[in-house]
C-alpha angles and dihedrals in degrees: 000000000000113000111210118229115245143161092299089067096053106127092204095061117104136198127233084231100087096205091060093062094061098031114120095207111026114036123150090274095061111050099170121189130233145149121255147164131208133215091256097042120041094184110113113233139160122276142173125230113230118167109310093335139078121223112220105228094190092056092043090053091051089049090059095243096138121074137170117003091348091067099069090039092052091049090056093044093049093060125110088252125029100216094111090049091051089051092053092071137207098325092060092044091050094049093050093045093052093050094045090050090053094047094050100038121109109271096025109158089215094061094110090054095045100045097072090052094065121101125197105256090221090065096046125095113218124216136189103291095220141015104263109217097176135010125200124186119203133196100224098138102097096188090055091047090051094046094049092042091054090057093055104023108026092174095047112023093168122046115229095257097056097088093046104040129047096233116221145148136206113258134194117274095189093071097049110117135183122250112293095034106132119237120224113215104250126235124216148125116307130175125187117211089252095051121100093213138006124267130205122233147096117329112261095193106052114170144177127228122209111223144149119240120221120205115211120224129192098354129197138269120264110269095026129099132219114236113230091240089059099038093094089062088065094060110094102169150341136232140168118269133196111197099198111212134193100210098191093051090044094051092057101040107034099084124113102002105027135233120008127137091007090071112017096075094080144355120179126205135183112253101231124082108218106205127228087241092060090050096048095104091053098056112121137174118282110258111263115256115249116266111277096026115127119256115247114270113261096262089058099044126090121157094214091051090051090052097049109006099105128079124226099217128151110224123201133184123195131185124210116190131187090251094051089049093047090054092046090242122151122252116280115248109233099175144006114184145129138264088227091084096087122119092208130041120236089248089056089053091053095045093048093047091056097036093098094048096268109157117233117203135203108275096026111141129217127194116209094216124247113324114212130172120230089248128072094246093064106048118140103214141035089239086069099034094052093035093238093320095309097108114049118213113236115224128201089244090067092252128110137217135203096163133003121291129202111283094028118131123206117207122192124189137175133198133185119207134177130160111262095021133088112257113243133193143193101234113234142301111211131182130180118205116231125195119267 
């Protein structure tokens, strides 16, 4: 799907809400959707992030601010869960976006009616934006796959299928939490290479994984596939995703069937759905495959997707530790990379997932897999940064890290920039590690 650029992408347009015009994540041109509550109203309902405020869609709907095609779309987006809105597709998203842009633009005649419906974001509690029926995690970051493969299979980092098949596995939706949800250090079986037998206890090699989350829209009927040329129409939104991983548990359990308890204890996502429409200016061509790599099979190849199927997003990971906090030091930057370093486009992930007739449903969530840059400053996991625990990371506090310790907090951010357009962001996904 190619989203045309229109007035809502104009980088010169401003909002009457001053904080939106200087906000790095949520200017007028973004308008992401989420579900929130306030101290005086514990009923979850849909909202829109604009600057440092949240627009209450339920109240705006009651105030009669949505007309025409935006009315039914706003009713779906104001609900306690956004699954029905995701199912409505691009037309509903476009109608709602256009009306929100008009209401919040500088000079809007409805300003006096809209202004009382804004809540300070700092006072809002964010919730999962949709009921997640199924969660699938992919392995589309080729640099991560290479780096991890080298640690375990130096002579063959990538298995032969990697460049033909978008590798993935089914995760656990029940343990997905929104940013700020604390993560309990998991317990499980772990066996070091020098141990005679496994032991059970808290993970000693707890890690993060930097990923993008992909929200599925209308879906498909069981037994049908989604052609690659139509797969983009199934993508309803994006978020940030931290696929927490217990590397010692994973190393013992993953053969022959892959991840299980090492990953299903927690997954964290950012609360705001950034729409495909907001990201339209930041679409870029998919990176060319290295010379000698096979071309995608026909069911995974679409020329338009190759020309505009990648996203030019800056991805950043920060670490705050108890010692850094105690010394009033800023978080330590672990990684600064780009979402462009994916071997498969998000449309290819969708098309492959449904190629066998698997039915996708509104609110399903995909993880891209860990996204790492080809350089050491943009790696997407501690397993790579510390080279499997062999290279400690020096912190300004005087302490070091190889893997996460209790009390550590991981912060992931994303930002899209392009000359002539307003930069937009995703907010943050944060997670604080609690003891086992």
